[in-house]
Phi, psi and omega in degrees: 000322180295323179295319179297317179296320179294320178296314179299318179297314181297319181287337181273347179288144179296147180283133176285339179296322180295331184277000181297125180264169176300322179297317179294322179296321181282345188299324178195144178271102178227175185300323180297311182295319178295317178295323178299311180299314180298319178296320178295317179296315178301318178298318181298323185263347184253313186276121179263096182277333179205170182288099182244105182296339180279346185298315180296320179296316180293319178301312180297318180299312182295317180294318180289330180290338181051042177279154177255168181304325178298318181296315180293323176300311181299319178296322179293318178297319177297320177300315180296324177294324179280339183231071186298343179294340179273347185301315181279354184268173176303135183294338182304319180296317179295322179292314177300317180293325177298314180294322178296321176293321181293332185233067182291155177294144178275146182260000000 
């Protein structure tokens, strides 16, 4: 019973990954930060949370680009340098915007 209570408590605590800011992402290029960016990108292209017509286009773009997690991390850091207003905010927005820039809609 104690194990179950500990598990419930651990699962109910807020995730520190969600709280990662652009500044924290830029602080150092390490496996955690690269993995965080890759996880956000994977979520963006795999999980359909709402009817988003751009999701299929972005998924195809990312898959066809054959980019690796290091490349997307580097692109996100460059995005943050060009858009300093995102640095203190949750990094997820900067990552989504980086992928959107990487995969613009075709005209």
